[in-house]
Backbone bond lengths (Angstrom), bond angles and torsions (degrees), N, CA, C in turn:
res aa  C-N    CA-C-N  psi(-1)  N-CA   C-N-CA  omega(-1)  CA-C   N-CA-C  phi
1 M - - - 1.465 - - 1.527 110.01 -
2 K 1.313 116.35 132.68 1.454 122.00 -178.17 1.530 110.82 -64.46
3 Q 1.329 115.77 138.04 1.462 120.86 178.98 1.512 110.05 -73.24
4 G 1.341 116.82 125.90 1.448 121.70 -175.37 1.516 113.94 -84.58
5 K 1.328 114.72 172.77 1.462 121.04 -176.12 1.531 112.49 -66.90
6 V 1.338 116.04 -40.74 1.464 118.85 -177.57 1.524 110.53 -66.97
7 Y 1.331 116.22 -46.56 1.466 119.12 179.89 1.526 110.88 -63.99
8 S 1.321 117.09 -40.04 1.465 120.64 177.67 1.523 110.36 -60.63
9 K 1.333 116.03 -39.25 1.459 119.91 179.20 1.528 110.75 -67.41
10 I 1.329 116.76 -38.27 1.465 120.13 176.67 1.524 110.34 -59.23
11 L 1.327 116.44 -48.23 1.460 120.68 -179.46 1.524 111.40 -61.93
12 S 1.324 115.87 -42.11 1.458 120.56 -179.14 1.528 111.26 -63.51
13 R 1.337 115.93 -42.92 1.461 120.06 -178.03 1.528 111.19 -70.20
14 I 1.335 117.38 -35.81 1.460 119.70 175.74 1.518 109.70 -63.34
15 S 1.335 116.12 -41.93 1.459 121.00 -179.71 1.526 111.80 -62.17
16 S 1.330 116.55 -38.92 1.459 120.28 -176.43 1.523 113.35 -84.52
17 D 1.345 116.92 -34.48 1.464 120.59 -172.41 1.523 114.54 -107.79
18 G 1.319 117.61 -22.36 1.457 120.43 179.90 1.514 115.13 82.80
19 G 1.332 117.72 -23.10 1.455 121.42 179.30 1.517 110.85 -159.72
20 L 1.328 116.78 140.79 1.466 121.80 -177.08 1.525 110.46 -127.34
21 T 1.339 114.62 155.30 1.464 122.10 176.24 1.522 109.39 -117.53
22 F 1.327 116.22 123.62 1.461 122.36 175.72 1.527 108.22 -109.15
23 L 1.315 117.03 127.47 1.460 121.05 174.31 1.520 109.45 -84.78
24 V 1.328 117.19 135.72 1.463 122.55 175.87 1.527 108.89 -105.68
25 I 1.328 115.57 122.20 1.462 121.25 176.19 1.521 108.12 -112.27
26 D 1.325 116.54 121.19 1.464 122.88 179.01 1.530 107.47 -100.71
27 P 1.337 119.08 108.72 1.472 122.04 -172.15 1.529 116.59 -50.93
28 P 1.346 120.74 -40.40 1.465 118.37 -179.41 1.528 114.71 -66.23
29 N 1.326 117.39 -12.92 1.465 120.01 -173.26 1.520 114.31 -85.86
30 Q 1.336 117.93 -7.14 1.457 121.52 177.31 1.527 108.52 -165.61
31 P 1.334 117.50 155.74 1.466 119.61 176.78 1.522 110.93 -67.58
32 P 1.340 117.93 156.86 1.461 121.23 -177.85 1.527 114.36 -52.79
33 Q 1.331 117.27 -41.61 1.462 120.02 -179.62 1.521 111.11 -58.89
34 K 1.337 116.25 -41.95 1.462 120.59 179.26 1.519 110.37 -67.33
35 A 1.326 117.18 -36.55 1.462 120.58 178.29 1.523 110.30 -60.79
36 G 1.335 116.20 -39.24 1.457 120.41 177.70 1.517 111.95 -64.10
37 E 1.331 116.26 -40.76 1.464 120.47 178.78 1.536 110.14 -64.93
38 I 1.327 116.69 -40.13 1.467 120.73 178.40 1.521 110.21 -63.19
39 A 1.336 116.06 -42.60 1.464 120.28 -179.87 1.527 111.33 -62.21
40 R 1.321 116.50 -42.50 1.470 120.34 179.12 1.535 110.63 -62.78
41 T 1.315 116.16 -45.63 1.462 120.59 179.02 1.525 111.22 -63.58
42 A 1.337 115.91 -40.34 1.466 120.45 -179.34 1.520 111.57 -64.33
43 E 1.320 116.60 -40.44 1.467 119.41 178.39 1.524 110.21 -64.23
44 E 1.323 116.73 -41.96 1.459 120.78 178.05 1.527 111.09 -62.95
45 A 1.340 116.12 -28.47 1.465 121.07 -177.77 1.526 112.68 -87.96
46 G 1.325 117.56 -0.33 1.453 119.98 173.66 1.509 117.34 103.80
47 V 1.351 118.35 8.79 1.464 120.93 176.76 1.528 109.72 -64.04
48 D 1.329 116.84 145.19 1.463 121.87 -174.15 1.529 113.75 -94.71
49 F 1.323 117.44 -39.78 1.462 122.78 -179.90 1.527 107.84 -142.20
50 I 1.344 115.43 162.57 1.457 120.41 176.27 1.522 108.97 -123.17
51 T 1.332 115.96 132.06 1.457 120.60 173.28 1.525 108.33 -111.29
52 V 1.322 115.77 145.76 1.464 120.51 -178.91 1.522 108.64 -129.38
53 G 1.330 115.97 127.08 1.453 120.68 178.41 1.510 110.84 157.34
54 G 1.338 115.29 -178.27 1.452 120.48 -179.50 1.505 110.50 -179.98
55 S 1.335 116.26 175.23 1.464 120.66 -175.16 1.519 113.05 -71.20
56 V 1.334 117.22 -35.02 1.461 120.71 -174.35 1.530 110.40 -140.10
57 G 1.323 117.65 130.98 1.455 122.02 169.18 1.510 117.77 88.47
58 A 1.333 118.57 0.03 1.477 120.75 -179.10 1.523 109.06 -90.12
59 Q 1.319 116.14 81.61 1.456 119.58 -175.60 1.534 111.48 -160.18
60 G 1.336 115.51 171.25 1.453 121.77 173.90 1.517 114.15 63.52
61 D 1.339 114.77 -147.28 1.457 120.66 -177.18 1.517 112.43 -59.76
62 L 1.328 116.84 -37.24 1.462 119.94 -179.47 1.523 110.28 -61.11
63 L 1.313 117.28 -43.69 1.462 121.68 178.58 1.524 110.79 -63.98
64 D 1.340 116.40 -48.09 1.468 120.80 -179.43 1.529 111.63 -59.54
65 H 1.324 116.30 -48.37 1.462 120.28 -177.21 1.532 111.23 -66.67
66 T 1.338 116.22 -34.85 1.457 119.77 177.91 1.526 110.44 -63.67
67 I 1.331 116.67 -47.82 1.464 120.09 -178.73 1.521 111.08 -65.18
68 K 1.321 117.46 -41.24 1.465 120.53 178.65 1.523 110.46 -60.90
69 S 1.324 117.03 -41.48 1.461 120.86 178.52 1.526 111.07 -65.72
70 V 1.331 116.42 -41.09 1.466 120.79 178.13 1.519 110.43 -60.38
71 K 1.325 116.87 -45.15 1.466 120.61 -176.60 1.529 111.90 -73.07
72 E 1.314 117.58 -27.21 1.463 120.94 175.87 1.527 111.55 -70.66
73 N 1.328 115.90 -25.13 1.465 120.51 -175.15 1.522 114.29 -108.25
74 S 1.333 116.77 -3.06 1.464 120.25 -175.68 1.522 109.91 -148.32
75 S 1.315 115.84 151.03 1.465 120.95 177.28 1.530 112.09 -98.70
76 L 1.323 117.29 3.77 1.460 121.22 -176.79 1.527 111.72 -75.78
77 P 1.340 117.30 146.46 1.470 120.42 175.32 1.527 110.25 -62.36
78 V 1.336 115.99 145.26 1.463 121.98 179.77 1.529 109.21 -113.40
79 I 1.325 115.54 123.52 1.460 122.47 -179.97 1.525 108.79 -113.10
80 L 1.331 116.79 129.61 1.453 120.41 175.71 1.523 110.10 -72.57
81 F 1.330 115.41 134.99 1.462 123.31 178.69 1.532 105.87 -118.79
82 P 1.345 117.09 80.60 1.468 120.76 -165.83 1.520 115.18 -73.97
83 G 1.341 114.71 139.71 1.450 120.84 172.62 1.512 111.64 -96.85
84 N 1.338 116.12 -18.46 1.467 121.51 178.01 1.526 108.51 -162.52
85 I 1.326 117.48 -178.14 1.466 120.41 -174.66 1.526 112.78 -71.22
86 A 1.328 117.06 -9.82 1.466 119.88 178.44 1.523 112.36 -86.83
87 T 1.325 117.39 -10.14 1.469 120.89 -177.90 1.531 109.19 -83.07
88 L 1.325 115.76 62.10 1.457 122.37 -179.30 1.524 109.18 -128.95
89 S 1.313 116.12 139.77 1.460 120.53 179.54 1.521 110.22 -152.20
90 K 1.307 116.09 135.53 1.464 121.21 179.28 1.520 112.05 -70.74
91 Y 1.309 117.64 -11.36 1.462 120.82 -176.57 1.535 112.84 -84.94
92 A 1.323 117.20 -12.33 1.468 120.53 178.55 1.527 110.00 -79.32
93 D 1.316 116.10 167.89 1.464 121.64 178.56 1.524 112.27 -95.31
94 A 1.327 116.73 -30.49 1.462 121.04 -176.50 1.522 108.45 -157.40
95 V 1.332 115.38 172.63 1.458 120.41 178.70 1.522 109.31 -141.89
96 Y 1.344 115.79 137.07 1.453 119.56 166.92 1.532 106.42 -69.94
97 F 1.333 117.77 113.01 1.463 120.82 175.96 1.517 105.91 -89.69
98 M 1.345 115.20 90.05 1.457 121.28 -164.73 1.518 113.56 -96.80
99 S 1.322 114.27 141.12 1.459 122.08 167.79 1.524 107.39 -119.44
100 M 1.337 116.06 121.77 1.468 119.94 177.53 1.528 107.50 -80.02
101 L 1.308 116.10 95.57 1.456 121.18 -169.35 1.521 113.80 -64.07
102 N 1.325 117.73 -29.71 1.460 119.06 -177.39 1.528 113.29 -105.20
103 S 1.340 116.81 24.89 1.459 120.18 170.83 1.525 109.34 -77.71
104 I 1.323 116.59 149.46 1.461 120.42 174.02 1.526 110.96 -94.37
105 D 1.330 116.36 3.11 1.461 122.58 179.95 1.529 108.80 -109.19
106 P 1.330 119.45 115.78 1.468 121.44 -179.07 1.526 113.65 -55.15
107 Y 1.324 116.74 -24.46 1.466 119.74 179.95 1.518 111.01 -57.95
108 Y 1.338 117.38 -41.19 1.464 120.90 -176.20 1.529 112.65 -84.51
109 I 1.329 116.28 -11.16 1.457 120.12 176.34 1.525 110.69 -88.13
110 S 1.350 116.68 -46.23 1.467 119.80 -177.13 1.526 114.67 -143.06
111 G 1.328 117.77 -20.95 1.465 119.89 -176.37 1.514 113.98 -64.01
112 A 1.314 116.60 -48.71 1.466 120.53 179.62 1.522 111.15 -63.99
113 Q 1.312 115.51 -34.66 1.468 120.14 -179.28 1.528 110.83 -66.96
114 I 1.326 116.15 -40.59 1.465 120.29 177.08 1.521 109.97 -63.35
115 A 1.333 116.71 -44.09 1.462 121.05 -179.15 1.529 112.27 -64.51
116 A 1.341 116.65 -31.95 1.466 120.30 -175.49 1.521 113.56 -90.39
117 A 1.324 117.41 -15.57 1.470 120.42 -172.63 1.525 113.01 -59.05
118 G 1.325 117.52 -47.78 1.464 120.75 -179.22 1.524 112.84 -61.20
119 P 1.333 117.76 -53.17 1.466 119.70 177.77 1.531 113.12 -57.68
120 L 1.320 117.44 -37.85 1.463 120.16 179.55 1.522 111.55 -65.33
121 K 1.320 116.78 -39.32 1.469 119.81 178.57 1.526 110.41 -62.07
122 K 1.336 116.54 -39.94 1.467 120.93 179.35 1.530 111.01 -67.85
123 L 1.326 116.93 -35.73 1.464 119.96 -179.81 1.520 111.62 -71.35
124 G 1.320 117.20 -26.81 1.459 120.43 178.62 1.515 114.41 76.24
125 L 1.333 117.48 21.02 1.464 120.31 179.22 1.522 110.72 -72.31
126 E 1.317 116.25 151.84 1.460 120.02 172.43 1.519 108.76 -70.72
127 I 1.324 115.98 129.08 1.458 121.55 -177.68 1.527 109.93 -98.58
128 I 1.337 116.01 128.29 1.465 120.67 176.39 1.526 107.76 -118.88
129 P 1.343 118.20 99.23 1.472 120.51 179.26 1.529 110.32 -58.29
130 T 1.333 115.85 127.12 1.464 120.76 -170.04 1.521 111.85 -136.75
131 S 1.313 116.78 129.38 1.461 121.45 172.07 1.515 108.99 -87.14
132 Y 1.326 115.88 127.07 1.457 122.12 -177.69 1.519 107.73 -114.42
133 I 1.327 116.12 116.55 1.455 122.02 -173.58 1.523 108.47 -122.88
134 V 1.318 116.44 119.40 1.463 120.72 -174.66 1.528 109.64 -99.88
135 I 1.328 115.17 125.77 1.459 121.30 179.77 1.531 109.35 -111.27
136 E 1.315 115.36 168.17 1.468 119.23 177.53 1.529 110.79 -58.12
137 P 1.340 121.09 139.85 1.463 126.99 6.51 1.540 114.39 -87.14
138 G 1.335 118.08 -12.34 1.459 120.68 176.10 1.513 114.66 81.92
139 R 1.299 116.46 -45.30 1.466 123.48 178.22 1.532 112.06 51.10
140 A 1.331 118.01 -139.84 1.470 120.14 -172.31 1.523 112.60 -61.05
141 V 1.345 117.01 -43.90 1.460 118.98 -176.53 1.525 111.32 -66.31
142 G 1.321 116.86 -34.60 1.453 119.98 177.23 1.516 111.95 -66.27
143 W 1.332 115.59 -39.53 1.462 120.60 -179.78 1.523 110.67 -69.85
144 V 1.339 116.65 -49.05 1.461 120.45 -179.36 1.527 110.92 -62.28
145 G 1.338 116.90 -43.19 1.453 121.18 -176.29 1.513 115.04 -85.05
146 R 1.328 117.34 2.31 1.464 122.26 179.16 1.530 110.72 50.87
147 A 1.319 114.78 49.32 1.461 120.11 -178.08 1.525 111.60 -78.94
148 Q 1.321 115.35 140.64 1.454 121.11 168.07 1.519 105.30 -86.92
149 L 1.322 115.37 91.56 1.452 121.96 -168.30 1.523 112.74 -57.83
150 I 1.331 116.04 135.78 1.457 120.81 176.47 1.521 108.62 -79.45
151 P 1.349 117.61 124.04 1.472 120.43 -179.84 1.528 111.38 -60.83
152 R 1.301 115.81 141.40 1.461 120.84 -177.57 1.524 112.21 -68.05
153 N 1.319 117.05 -21.04 1.461 119.92 -178.75 1.530 113.12 -95.09
154 L 1.329 116.80 12.62 1.464 121.29 177.61 1.533 109.52 -126.28
155 P 1.338 116.83 70.60 1.466 121.31 -174.99 1.523 114.11 -56.93
156 Y 1.336 117.57 -35.15 1.461 119.41 -174.98 1.521 112.15 -64.66
157 L 1.340 117.26 -27.25 1.458 119.58 178.61 1.528 111.20 -65.24
158 A 1.323 116.69 -38.99 1.463 119.84 175.88 1.517 110.03 -65.46
159 G 1.327 116.48 -40.68 1.461 120.78 -178.72 1.509 113.51 -62.42
160 I 1.327 117.04 -48.40 1.463 118.59 -177.73 1.528 111.93 -72.76
161 T 1.335 116.88 -28.31 1.465 119.65 175.32 1.524 109.98 -67.26
162 A 1.326 115.94 -42.60 1.471 120.28 177.57 1.521 110.91 -63.54
163 L 1.327 116.65 -40.37 1.463 120.71 178.92 1.523 110.63 -61.98
164 A 1.320 116.95 -42.69 1.465 120.67 177.04 1.520 110.30 -59.23
165 G 1.325 116.60 -41.60 1.460 120.36 178.42 1.511 112.09 -61.91
166 E 1.326 116.67 -42.89 1.465 119.97 177.95 1.528 110.35 -62.94
167 Y 1.324 116.86 -42.80 1.466 120.21 179.04 1.532 111.63 -61.83
168 M 1.329 116.62 -28.63 1.470 120.54 178.84 1.524 112.76 -86.72
169 G 1.334 117.17 1.51 1.453 119.57 172.49 1.514 117.17 112.79
170 S 1.317 118.45 3.45 1.468 119.78 -179.93 1.521 111.36 -66.95
171 K 1.331 115.17 143.04 1.461 122.00 177.81 1.527 111.81 -103.65
172 L 1.328 116.18 -10.75 1.462 122.78 175.80 1.521 108.05 -141.18
173 V 1.324 116.07 154.07 1.466 122.06 172.23 1.521 107.77 -127.36
174 I 1.334 116.23 130.83 1.463 121.43 175.87 1.517 109.15 -114.92
175 L 1.332 116.47 123.52 1.458 121.88 169.56 1.524 107.01 -98.30
176 E 1.313 116.31 114.33 1.464 122.83 -170.70 1.521 111.44 -113.26
177 S 1.344 116.10 120.11 1.463 120.96 174.91 1.522 112.00 -88.98
178 G 1.341 116.41 -14.04 1.460 121.59 -177.46 1.511 111.29 104.45
179 G 1.325 115.69 138.89 1.461 120.39 179.39 1.517 111.53 -58.81
180 G 1.332 116.30 130.96 1.450 120.79 179.81 1.516 114.42 86.52
181 A 1.342 117.81 4.86 1.463 120.40 177.61 1.525 110.04 -61.00
182 E 1.314 115.68 151.78 1.461 120.63 -177.34 1.520 112.55 -69.60
183 S 1.334 117.14 -27.53 1.455 121.10 -179.85 1.528 108.99 -154.31
184 P 1.333 117.21 159.15 1.467 120.29 179.83 1.528 111.27 -79.94
185 A 1.322 116.32 -175.49 1.459 121.14 175.50 1.527 109.61 -53.39
186 P 1.328 117.61 139.52 1.469 120.50 -179.83 1.530 111.65 -58.59
187 K 1.321 116.04 151.25 1.469 120.80 -179.04 1.524 111.88 -57.04
188 Q 1.334 116.48 -39.18 1.460 120.06 -179.61 1.527 110.98 -63.35
189 M 1.333 116.79 -37.03 1.456 121.11 179.24 1.521 110.76 -70.68
190 V 1.318 116.42 -40.20 1.469 120.59 177.12 1.526 109.84 -59.73
191 A 1.323 116.11 -48.69 1.466 120.70 -178.35 1.524 111.54 -63.79
192 A 1.331 117.19 -43.24 1.461 121.13 -179.00 1.521 111.51 -64.80
193 T 1.327 116.58 -37.05 1.457 120.67 -179.59 1.525 111.12 -71.39
194 K 1.314 116.14 -46.34 1.468 119.59 -179.10 1.520 111.18 -63.60
195 K 1.308 117.02 -31.83 1.464 121.00 179.17 1.522 111.43 -63.76
196 Q 1.328 116.54 -27.83 1.457 121.13 -175.97 1.529 113.83 -86.87
197 I 1.327 118.32 -22.72 1.464 120.03 -169.71 1.530 112.37 -120.49
198 D 1.330 114.31 160.86 1.465 121.26 178.42 1.518 112.36 -112.66
199 V 1.331 117.37 -2.47 1.460 121.10 178.47 1.531 108.83 -97.05
200 P 1.342 117.93 162.65 1.467 119.99 -179.02 1.526 113.14 -60.61
201 L 1.319 115.12 141.67 1.458 122.79 179.03 1.521 109.87 -109.47
202 I 1.326 115.67 125.09 1.464 123.09 178.62 1.527 108.80 -108.49
203 I 1.318 116.56 134.36 1.462 121.72 174.60 1.524 108.07 -109.97
204 A 1.328 115.39 123.09 1.464 121.42 -176.94 1.522 109.90 -124.93
205 G 1.321 114.90 148.46 1.456 120.42 178.79 1.521 112.15 84.62
206 G 1.318 116.93 119.41 1.453 121.04 174.04 1.517 116.76 89.59
207 V 1.350 117.86 -0.43 1.473 119.48 178.09 1.532 106.84 -82.69
208 R 1.301 115.15 76.21 1.463 122.16 -169.84 1.525 114.27 -85.44
209 N 1.312 117.75 -20.07 1.462 119.33 -173.11 1.525 110.52 -152.67
210 E 1.313 115.65 177.59 1.458 120.59 -176.42 1.531 112.41 -67.32
211 K 1.324 117.55 -30.26 1.470 120.18 178.36 1.516 110.86 -63.55
212 F 1.312 116.73 -49.62 1.463 120.51 178.76 1.525 110.44 -63.06
213 A 1.326 116.79 -40.26 1.458 120.55 -179.41 1.522 111.05 -62.22
214 Y 1.309 116.20 -47.33 1.469 121.30 179.82 1.527 111.07 -61.12
215 E 1.321 116.82 -49.76 1.468 121.05 -176.73 1.526 111.32 -63.73
216 T 1.321 116.94 -36.25 1.458 121.08 -178.27 1.521 111.92 -68.11
217 I 1.329 116.60 -45.52 1.463 120.16 178.10 1.526 110.42 -68.41
218 K 1.312 117.21 -42.64 1.465 120.90 -179.84 1.533 111.25 -61.73
219 A 1.328 116.89 -31.04 1.467 121.00 -179.98 1.521 112.34 -73.85
220 G 1.344 116.59 -15.24 1.457 118.65 177.02 1.505 116.29 134.64
221 A 1.333 118.48 -9.95 1.469 120.13 179.07 1.525 110.32 -66.67
222 D 1.311 115.93 153.30 1.457 121.51 177.41 1.526 112.29 -98.55
223 I 1.335 115.61 -28.83 1.468 121.22 -173.75 1.521 109.15 -142.96
224 V 1.333 116.75 142.68 1.464 120.81 168.84 1.521 109.21 -117.45
225 H 1.315 115.08 140.63 1.456 122.20 171.15 1.523 108.26 -91.83
226 V 1.316 116.73 133.41 1.465 121.60 178.12 1.521 108.32 -123.74
227 G 1.340 116.81 118.37 1.452 120.89 -178.82 1.511 112.09 -129.57
228 T 1.334 116.14 -67.84 1.461 121.21 -177.22 1.518 112.00 -59.47
229 A 1.327 116.57 -37.91 1.468 119.99 -179.60 1.520 111.41 -59.67
230 A 1.337 116.26 -33.31 1.465 120.53 177.99 1.522 111.00 -80.17
231 E 1.339 116.95 -40.99 1.461 120.67 -178.73 1.523 112.19 -60.61
232 E 1.324 116.11 -35.05 1.467 119.73 -178.25 1.523 112.74 -69.17
233 K 1.334 117.09 -17.50 1.466 120.70 -177.74 1.534 112.71 -116.16
234 N 1.341 117.90 5.32 1.465 118.36 -168.49 1.523 115.22 -74.05
235 R 1.309 118.06 -5.19 1.468 119.73 176.64 1.520 111.98 -81.89
236 N 1.307 116.03 -13.70 1.461 120.94 -179.84 1.521 107.86 -130.91
237 S 1.336 116.05 109.55 1.462 120.44 -173.04 1.524 112.99 -62.67
238 S 1.323 117.53 -34.98 1.461 119.42 -179.25 1.521 111.01 -70.15
239 K 1.342 117.19 -40.58 1.457 120.81 177.49 1.524 110.57 -67.89
240 L 1.339 115.57 -37.17 1.460 120.11 177.64 1.521 110.51 -62.58
241 K 1.328 115.99 -47.55 1.462 120.23 -179.18 1.521 110.98 -62.68
242 Q 1.312 116.20 -40.55 1.463 120.62 -179.93 1.526 110.93 -64.30
243 A 1.334 116.93 -44.38 1.466 121.22 -178.35 1.524 111.26 -65.02
244 I 1.339 116.73 -45.57 1.463 119.81 -178.68 1.518 110.63 -69.64
245 S 1.324 117.37 -37.84 1.461 121.19 179.70 1.526 111.26 -61.02
246 K 1.327 117.23 -39.82 1.460 120.82 177.76 1.527 110.54 -61.68
247 I 1.331 116.06 -40.27 1.461 120.60 -179.17 1.525 110.55 -69.55
248 T 1.335 117.64 -46.82 1.470 119.55 -177.59 1.532 111.31 -64.80
249 K 1.325 117.03 -36.86 1.469 119.70 177.46 1.521 111.14 -66.92
250 A 1.326 116.68 -38.47 1.461 120.64 178.36 1.526 110.58 -65.47
251 V 1.320 116.31 -39.13 1.468 121.26 178.34 1.528 110.41 -63.70
252 K 1.307 116.82 -46.73 1.470 120.48 -179.82 1.525 110.78 -64.68
253 K 1.319 117.68 -39.75 1.462 121.56 178.43 1.522 110.67 -60.87
254 A 1.345 115.54 -48.67 1.462 119.79 179.44 1.523 111.43 -65.01
255 G 1.335 116.23 -37.35 1.458 119.84 179.48 1.516 113.03 -61.84
256 K 1.327 115.86 -40.13 1.457 120.49 178.49 1.524 111.55 -69.99
257 E 1.328 116.43 -38.20 1.457 120.75 -176.81 1.531 113.07 -70.40
258 K 1.310 117.24 -28.63 1.471 118.82 -176.36 1.531 112.59 -88.61
259 R 1.339 117.33 -7.55 1.466 119.77 -176.86 1.537 110.74 -78.72
């Protein structure tokens, strides 16, 4: 499969910066107009890419209008972060084509992907094959996806699972603690996973502040997803910008130090 523009840009930015920050916007959590305002503030605060999606309800007109508002207010690429086969929109630039490798339900490993393949081809979105690995506590995504959660004290399990995903063709690996988790994947798990793979590693869930962001990138991650940290401040644009700016600066600092 030909390497797309968005993925090429991700690789280029990792090479130059060492660490990237992706904002996660979950459409049901705010009206489209507010999502656009958040995207504009996030870009001003140094966010590199925007992902749109969630475990439940990110679909249809709400998804389309959210992405259109984001793109009207920001120049950043928009990547779909699907919770199900309905999280598809022609207005996005690319999509994480995710397989939840540690689900006990075949639907989340390959069934949903088969169902979505035809519609995605018609939409013409850039496809980014992605291994999605859910670790403790998992929260909503772990419950919905019926994940056999990887224990936080067994880093090597995340590493070999990620390696299997790369061998099967994934171009990205996401270690997901679940939206709203108290903390991201442990540093030891991040390091063990990155040691096993050659593709970019994304840490999602629990990156609530600049300390977690810095430690995660310094441990070996290439990208952090930031969602809840932004949602908690989105009623006040100045506080939102300040919170995201602290995280993006911490990511860039760690990225430079680990190179």
